[in-house]
C-alpha positions in Angstrom: -0.1 0.0 0.3 1.1 3.3 -0.9 2.0 6.1 1.7 -0.9 8.0 -0.2 -3.6 5.3 0.4 -2.1 4.6 4.3 -2.4 7.8 4.9 -6.0 8.4 3.1 -7.1 5.0 5.1 -5.8 6.6 8.3 -7.9 9.8 8.2 -11.2 7.8 6.9 -11.3 5.3 9.0 -13.6 2.6 8.2 -17.3 2.9 9.4 -21.1 3.3 8.4 -21.6 5.8 5.2 -22.5 9.0 6.6 -25.8 10.9 5.6 -26.6 14.2 6.3 -29.6 14.6 8.2 -31.2 16.6 10.8 -30.2 14.2 13.1 -26.6 14.6 12.1 -26.5 18.4 12.0 -28.7 18.9 15.1 -26.4 16.2 17.2 -23.3 18.2 15.8 -24.6 21.6 16.8 -25.2 20.4 20.3 -21.7 19.0 20.6 -19.9 22.3 19.3 -22.1 24.9 20.6 -23.6 23.4 23.5 -21.9 22.0 27.0 -23.4 21.3 30.4 -26.8 21.9 31.3 -27.6 24.0 28.3 -26.8 20.8 26.0 -29.2 19.1 28.1 -31.8 22.0 27.6 -31.1 21.9 23.9 -31.5 18.3 23.7 -34.8 18.9 25.1 -35.8 22.1 22.7 -35.6 22.0 18.9 -33.1 23.6 17.4 -34.2 26.0 14.7 -31.8 25.4 12.0 -32.2 28.0 9.9 -30.9 30.2 12.3 -27.7 28.4 12.5 -24.5 30.4 11.2 -21.5 27.8 12.0 -21.3 23.8 11.7 -18.6 21.3 11.3 -19.1 18.2 10.3 -15.7 16.5 10.0 -15.0 12.9 10.5 -18.5 11.4 9.7 -17.7 9.3 6.6 -20.0 11.2 4.4 -19.7 10.4 0.6 -22.1 12.9 -0.7 -23.2 16.7 0.1 -26.9 16.9 0.9 -29.6 18.4 2.8 -27.5 21.3 3.9 -30.4 23.8 2.1 -32.2 23.8 5.7 -29.2 25.8 7.2 -30.2 29.0 4.6 -28.1 31.3 7.2 -25.1 29.1 7.3 -21.8 31.3 7.3 -19.4 28.6 8.0 -19.0 25.3 7.0 -16.4 22.5 7.4 -16.7 19.1 5.9 -13.4 18.3 5.9 -12.3 14.4 6.8 -14.9 12.8 4.8 -15.3 10.6 1.6 -17.3 13.4 -0.3 -15.9 13.2 -4.4 -18.1 15.6 -5.7 -18.7 19.1 -4.9 -22.5 19.8 -5.1 -26.0 21.0 -3.7 -24.4 23.9 -2.1 -25.9 26.8 -4.5 -28.6 27.4 -2.0 -26.0 28.4 1.1 -25.9 32.1 -0.1 -24.6 33.4 2.8 -21.6 31.2 3.1 -18.1 33.2 3.7 -16.0 29.8 5.1 -15.7 26.3 3.3 -13.6 23.8 4.1 -13.5 20.6 1.8 -10.2 19.4 2.8 -9.2 15.9 3.0 -11.9 14.4 0.6 -11.8 12.6 -2.5 -13.0 15.7 -4.9 -11.5 15.4 -8.2 -13.0 18.8 -10.0 -13.9 22.3 -8.5 -17.5 23.1 -9.6 -20.7 24.2 -8.5 -19.5 27.3 -6.3 -20.8 29.8 -8.7 -23.5 31.2 -6.3 -21.4 31.2 -3.4 -20.3 34.9 -4.3 -19.7 35.9 -0.5 -16.8 32.9 0.4 -13.6 34.9 1.9 -12.3 31.4 2.9 -11.8 28.0 1.1 -10.0 25.5 1.2 -9.3 22.1 -0.9 -6.2 20.7 1.0 -5.6 16.8 0.8 -7.8 15.9 -2.4 -7.3 14.9 -5.9 -7.8 17.8 -8.0 -6.1 18.0 -11.3 -6.6 21.7 -12.3 -7.7 24.8 -11.3 -11.1 25.8 -12.7 -14.2 27.6 -11.7 -13.1 30.0 -9.5 -12.8 33.1 -11.2 -16.6 34.3 -10.2 -15.6 34.0 -6.5 -14.4 37.9 -6.6 -14.7 38.2 -2.3 -12.4 35.3 -1.9 -9.5 36.2 0.3 -7.7 33.0 1.5 -7.7 30.0 -1.1 -5.7 26.7 -0.4 -5.6 23.8 -2.7 -2.2 22.3 -1.4 -1.4 18.4 -1.6 -3.4 17.5 -4.5 -2.5 16.3 -8.3 -2.7 19.8 -9.8 -0.1 19.7 -12.7 -0.6 22.4 -15.0 -0.5 26.3 -14.2 -3.9 26.4 -16.5 -5.9 28.0 -14.4 -4.0 29.7 -12.0 -4.2 32.8 -14.3 -7.8 33.1 -13.4 -7.0 33.9 -10.2 -6.1 37.4 -11.5 -9.9 38.1 -11.5 -9.9 37.7 -7.9 -8.9 41.3 -6.7 -9.4 40.5 -3.0 -7.4 37.1 -3.1 -4.3 37.8 -0.5 -3.4 34.2 0.5 -2.7 31.4 -1.3 -1.5 27.8 -1.1 -0.8 25.2 -3.4 2.3 23.5 -1.8 2.7 19.7 -2.3 1.0 19.4 -6.2 3.3 18.0 -8.8 3.7 21.1 -10.6 5.5 22.4 -7.1 8.2 20.2 -7.7 9.8 21.4 -11.1 12.7 23.6 -10.3 12.7 24.6 -13.8 9.4 26.8 -13.6 9.2 27.7 -9.6 5.9 27.9 -9.0 6.4 30.7 -6.4 7.9 32.6 -8.7 5.0 32.1 -11.2 1.9 33.0 -9.0 4.4 36.1 -7.6 4.3 37.5 -11.0 0.8 36.2 -12.0 -1.1 37.4 -9.5 0.0 40.8 -8.5 -2.7 41.2 -5.6 -1.4 38.0 -3.5 0.3 39.0 -0.6 1.0 35.5 0.7 2.0 32.1 -0.9 2.5 28.9 1.3 1.8 31.7 4.1 5.0 33.4 3.2 5.3 37.0 2.5 5.8 37.6 -1.4 8.9 39.7 -1.8 9.0 42.8 -4.7 12.4 40.6 -5.6 10.2 37.3 -6.3 7.7 39.3 -8.2 10.5 41.0 -10.6 12.3 37.4 -11.1 8.8 35.9 -11.9 8.2 38.6 -14.5 11.7 37.7 -16.2 11.0 34.1 -15.9 7.6 33.6 -17.2 7.8 36.6 -19.7 6.2 35.2 -22.2 3.7 33.4 -20.1 3.1 36.8 -19.0 2.6 38.3 -22.3 0.2 35.7 -23.4 -2.0 36.1 -20.7 -1.8 39.9 -20.9 -3.4 39.1 -24.7 -5.9 36.3 -23.6 -7.5 38.7 -21.0 -7.8 42.1 -22.7 -11.1 41.2 -24.1 -12.5 39.5 -21.4 -11.6 42.7 -18.9 -13.7 44.7 -21.2 -16.4 42.0 -21.4 -16.6 41.4 -17.5 -16.8 45.3 -17.0 -19.8 45.6 -19.4 -21.5 43.0 -17.9 -20.5 44.6 -14.6 -22.4 47.6 -16.0 -25.2 45.9 -17.3 -25.9 44.3 -14.2 -25.7 47.5 -12.0 -27.7 48.9 -14.1 -30.3 46.4 -14.0 -30.1 46.3 -10.1 -30.5 50.4 -10.3 -34.0 50.0 -12.5 -35.0 47.0 -10.4 -34.7 49.1 -7.2 -36.8 52.0 -8.8 -39.2 49.1 -10.0 -38.9 49.9 -13.9 -36.7 47.2 -14.6 -36.9 46.4 -18.6 -39.0 49.2 -19.4 -35.9 51.4 -20.2 -36.4 50.3 -24.2 -38.8 48.3 -26.3 -38.9 45.4 -23.7 -42.5 45.6 -22.9 -43.4 46.4 -26.1 -41.7 43.1 -27.6 -43.3 40.9 -25.3 -46.9 41.8 -26.5 -46.2 39.8 -29.5 -44.5 37.1 -28.1 -46.7 33.6 -28.1 -49.4 35.3 -30.1 -50.7 33.6 -32.6 -53.9 35.7 -33.4 -51.7 39.3 -33.8 -49.3 36.8 -35.9 -52.3 35.8 -38.3 -53.2 39.6 -38.7 -49.8 40.6 -39.1 -49.0 38.3 -41.7 -50.9 40.5 -44.4 -47.2 42.4 -44.7 -46.3 46.3 -45.0 -49.7 48.0 -44.2 -49.9 46.0 -40.7 -45.9 46.5 -40.2 -46.5 49.9 -40.6 -49.1 50.3 -38.1 -46.9 48.1 -35.6 -44.1 50.3 -35.7 -46.1 53.3 -35.0 -47.3 51.5 -32.0 -44.2 50.7 -31.0 -43.1 54.5 -31.3 -46.0 55.3 -29.3 -45.9 52.6 -26.5 -42.1 53.6 -25.9 -42.8 57.3 -25.6 -45.2 55.6 -22.4 -42.5 53.4 -21.0 -40.1 56.1 -21.1 -42.1 57.9 -19.1 -42.7 55.0 -16.4 -38.8 55.1 -16.9 -38.2 58.7 -15.7 -40.8 58.6 -12.9 -39.5 55.6 -11.5 -35.8 57.0 -11.5 -36.9 60.5 -10.0 -39.1 58.6 -7.4 -36.1 56.4 -6.6 -34.0 59.2 -5.9 -36.4 60.6 -3.9 -36.7 57.5 -1.8 -33.3 57.3 -1.0 -32.8 60.9 -0.1 -35.8 60.4 2.6 -34.1 57.2 3.6 -30.8 58.9 4.0 -32.3 62.0 5.7 -34.1 59.3 8.7 -30.8 57.7 9.1 -29.3 60.6 9.8 -31.8 61.8 12.5 -31.9 58.6 13.9 -28.3 58.3 14.5 -28.0 61.6 15.9 -31.0 60.7 18.4 -28.8 57.7 19.4 -25.6 59.7 19.6 -27.0 62.2 21.9 -28.7 59.3 24.1 -25.2 57.2 24.0 -23.5 60.6 25.2 -25.9 61.3 28.0 -25.7 57.5 29.5 -21.8 57.4 29.2 -22.1 60.7 31.7 -24.0 58.8 33.7 -22.3 55.6 33.4 -19.3 57.5 34.0 -20.4 59.1 37.3 -22.2 55.9 38.9 -18.4 54.0 38.3 -16.8 57.0 39.9 -18.7 57.0 43.1 -18.5 53.1 42.8 -14.8 53.1 42.8 -15.0 55.6 45.9 -17.4 53.5 48.0 -15.6 50.1 46.9 -12.4 52.0 48.3 -13.7 53.1 51.7 -15.8 49.3 52.3 -12.4 47.6 51.3 -10.4 50.3 54.1 -12.8 49.9 56.5 -12.6 45.6 56.2 -8.8 46.2 56.1 -9.0 48.0 59.2 -11.0 45.2 61.7 -8.2 43.8 63.8 -10.3 41.9 66.2 -12.2 38.7 66.4 -15.8 37.4 67.7 -15.9 35.5 70.9 -18.2 32.9 69.2 -18.9 32.0 65.9 -22.5 33.3 64.3 -22.8 35.9 66.9 -25.6 38.3 66.6 -25.2 41.9 65.9 -25.6 43.5 69.6 -22.3 41.1 70.4 -19.9 42.8 67.8 -18.5 45.6 69.6 -18.2 47.8 66.3 -19.1 50.9 65.1 -20.8 50.1 61.3 -22.1 53.5 60.8 -19.9 54.0 58.2 -20.6 50.7 55.8 -24.3 51.9 56.4 -23.7 55.2 55.2 -22.0 53.9 52.2 -24.9 51.2 51.6 -27.4 53.9 51.7 -25.5 55.7 49.3 -24.8 52.5 46.7 -28.4 52.4 46.6 -29.5 55.8 46.3 -27.0 55.8 43.4 -28.1 52.4 41.9 -31.5 53.5 41.6 -30.9 57.0 40.4 -28.9 55.5 37.9 -31.1 52.6 36.3 -33.9 55.4 36.4 -31.7 57.6 34.5 -30.7 55.0 32.1 -34.4 53.5 31.5 -35.7 57.2 30.9 -32.9 57.8 28.4 -33.6 54.6 26.6 -37.5 55.3 27.2 -37.4 58.7 25.6 -35.2 57.2 22.8 -37.5 54.6 22.0 -40.4 56.8 21.9 -39.0 59.5 19.6 -37.7 56.4 17.4 -41.0 55.4 17.2 -42.5 58.1 16.5 -39.9 58.9 13.6 -40.7 55.5 12.3 -44.2 56.4 11.9 -43.7 59.9 10.3 -41.0 58.1 7.6 -43.4 55.3 7.4 -46.3 58.1 6.3 -43.9 59.8 4.7 -42.7 56.5 2.4 -46.3 55.5 1.9 -47.1 58.9 0.2 -44.3 58.7 -2.2 -44.7 55.7 -3.1 -48.2 56.0 -3.8 -47.9 58.7 -5.6 -45.3 57.0 -7.6 -47.7 54.2 -8.4 -50.2 56.6 -9.5 -48.3 58.3 -11.9 -46.9 55.3 -13.4 -50.6 53.7 -13.6 -51.4 57.0 -15.9 -48.8 55.8 -18.3 -50.3 52.6 -18.4 -54.1 53.6 -19.1 -52.3 55.6 -22.3 -50.5 52.6 -23.3 -53.9 50.6 -22.9 -55.6 53.4 -25.5 -52.6 53.0 -27.5 -53.6 48.9 -27.7 -57.2 49.6 -28.7 -56.7 52.2 -31.1 -53.7 49.7 -32.8 -56.3 46.3 -33.0 -59.2 48.5 -34.2 -57.1 50.1 -36.7 -55.6 46.7 -37.5 -59.4 45.3 -38.1 -59.7 47.9 -40.5 -56.4 47.1 -42.4 -56.8 43.5 -42.4 -60.4 43.8 -43.7 -59.7 46.1 -46.5 -56.6 43.9 -47.4 -59.2 41.0 -47.7 -61.3 42.6 -49.8 -59.1 43.8 -52.1 -57.3 40.5 -52.7 -60.7 38.9 -53.5 -62.3 41.4 -55.6 -58.7 41.8 -57.9 -59.0 37.6 -58.0 -55.8 37.4 -55.9 -57.4 35.2 -53.3 -54.8 32.7 -53.2 -52.2 35.8 -52.1 -54.3 35.8 -48.9 -52.2 34.1 -45.8 -53.7 30.7 -44.7 -55.2 32.0 -41.2 -57.0 35.0 -42.8 -59.2 32.7 -45.6 -62.0 31.9 -43.7 -62.4 35.5 -43.5 -63.7 35.4 -47.0 -66.9 34.0 -46.0 -66.9 35.5 -42.6 -66.1 39.2 -41.7 -66.0 38.2 -37.9 -63.0 36.2 -38.3 -60.8 39.3 -38.6 -62.7 41.2 -35.5 -62.2 37.5 -33.2 -58.6 37.4 -34.1 -58.0 41.0 -33.0 -60.2 40.6 -30.0 -57.6 37.5 -29.2 -54.7 39.5 -29.7 -55.7 42.6 -28.1 -56.9 39.9 -24.8 -53.4 38.7 -25.1 -51.8 42.1 -25.1 -53.7 43.2 -22.7 -52.9 40.7 -20.0 -49.4 41.4 -20.9 -49.8 45.1 -19.9 -51.6 44.1 -16.9 -49.4 41.6 -15.4 -46.5 44.2 -15.5 -48.4 46.9 -13.8 -49.8 44.5 -11.2 -45.9 43.5 -10.8 -44.8 47.2 -10.3 -47.4 48.1 -7.8 -46.9 44.8 -5.8 -43.3 45.0 -5.9 -43.5 48.6 -4.7 -45.6 48.0 -1.8 -44.3 45.1 -0.9 -41.1 47.4 -0.6 -42.5 49.5 1.8 -44.1 47.2 3.9 -40.9 45.2 4.2 -38.7 48.4 5.1 -41.4 49.7 7.6 -41.4 46.6 9.3 -38.0 46.0 9.4 -36.7 49.4 10.6 -39.7 48.7 13.5 -38.2 45.1 13.9 -34.9 46.6 14.5 -35.7 49.2 17.0 -37.5 46.8 19.0 -34.5 44.4 19.2 -32.2 47.1 20.1 -34.3 48.7 22.5 -34.5 44.7 24.1 -30.7 44.3 24.2 -30.0 47.7 25.2 -32.3 47.3 28.6 -30.7 43.8 29.0 -27.1 45.8 28.9 -28.3 48.6 31.1 -29.9 45.8 33.8 -26.7 43.4 33.3 -24.4 46.3 34.1 -26.2 47.3 37.8 -26.9 44.1 38.8 -23.4 42.9 38.2 -22.2 46.0 40.0 -24.7 45.7 42.9 -23.4 42.0 43.3 -19.9 43.2 43.6 -20.7 45.8 45.7 -22.1 43.4 48.5 -19.6 40.9 47.5 -17.3 43.5 49.7 -18.9 42.5 52.9 -18.8 39.0 52.6 -15.0 39.3 54.3 -17.1 41.0 57.2 -19.5 37.9 57.5 -16.5 35.4 57.4 -14.1 37.4 60.0 -16.9 38.0 62.0 -19.2 35.0 62.1 -22.0 37.2 61.1 -25.2 35.1 59.2 -26.5 37.7 57.1 -25.6 41.4 56.0 -28.7 42.3 57.8 -26.8 41.7 61.2 -24.7 44.8 60.2 -27.6 47.2 59.3 -29.3 49.6 61.9 -33.0 49.2 60.1 -35.7 47.4 58.7 -35.3 49.8 55.8 -31.7 48.7 55.0 -32.3 45.2 55.7 -34.8 45.2 52.9 -32.5 46.8 50.2 -29.6 44.5 51.2 -31.6 41.5 49.7 -31.0 40.3 46.1 -32.8 42.4 44.0 -35.6 41.1 41.8 -35.7 41.5 38.1 -35.4 45.3 37.0 -37.6 44.9 33.8 -40.4 42.9 32.8 -41.0 42.8 28.9 -44.2 42.9 27.5 -45.5 40.9 24.7 -45.4 43.8 22.4 
């Protein structure tokens, strides 16, 4: 047995084939994320797989990548040390940022185009023979393909399109063994964006030596990628325009796309247009008129988009200003709290350190301890007053911020809805004009077609009448019925486009406003919990200082060294500071 096979046998121990299932995912999540009592509780409750962001399925003897679509928020995935031979079924993990497929049996890099957010990717210890299908992962920063069977430089140059790539490892591949063509120098000169090869910094000298050694290869690469760079730039511009138009809800309205779609899958219209030049001329006039309407829709959409974005920017600016103001107020209160807390704590520590006597009997009562504890009681009173004032001040600031934000959200929602309704109303006006143009077109076309049929029949050229219109020689309603079918088909397309525009714009408003409201609720709850934890933590720290007195004098509770029932009550563990309502 070869060393490689022996190593693989050691890595891939014989066991039952692993199948990715809910049971495997849940078991791995609990083992990796929950320990002790938390693990027991996790086993009792159902885990929401769609909330998991990190999972490692290693040494599971997995043969096939499957069933990971349930982890649709996954960001980090490791399938290392398995028996996977094909990369598949990962296209739905669009949020994935790290993917580890090391030590498997993969022979080809494929099916990764959808994982555009990937920043870290490893194929270390597989059977890959060539780098390919990687040039769309434009956010990739770290890539490892060491210890494979790569035997050609071909494909490395494609990594030039990964502008974020900083670290590459291809050690222990056949091409790394050819001393006449040092792989490190080739990588250094071909990939100018790269900083580390095999985790060692690439030097300027290595880049220059690489350019000298591989000058011919570099020239070929430059020639080959020139056209592709231009094509990629064109595609990127088109994609950016498409996103811009889609955000404005007027996608595919910037040219003749809507008009062209009217005559797709339209047999009735095709039959009428078959008469030739007169019908085509009428269609051209209709196209020109329809283009005027779609261009107006486009103009309205882009103008309204800019207005909405300006309103959102203004809203965010106001909200951030309010939050910064509240943050500064809260920080001033916290600083004052910590300053007084440190002073009181220091006084208590000094007082405890000054005690030098021992009680006569353990567990004695306060009356049996010959101490003047007024200083401690004064410190306790001052701390409790500080605690309550700080809590109320911080909560008041947070409550006021929440109320102002809710008011701002309400005003913003009303404004953005009004703007969207205005946009919808203006665009719907253009759709009304388009429908009128469609009616005029179909009515005029009926006359033209009927005139054509009559003329051909009267001149003895009825054989020239298109096959789909010959029945009109005996029944004039044939032309009318064909026009009605064409008009219904066209109206359906127009109505569907209008419904899509209206639906998308209103859904956008609803999702935007709901998202803002939910985000503020989550922020508010997190802040309340933060305040509660902070103050309770310092309360426990403060009363923890008295444990030395309790232990030193055998007192059973802190109440033994207080002088009033009120002080005893305040010394008890605090109740929860905040209770959330259902809303």
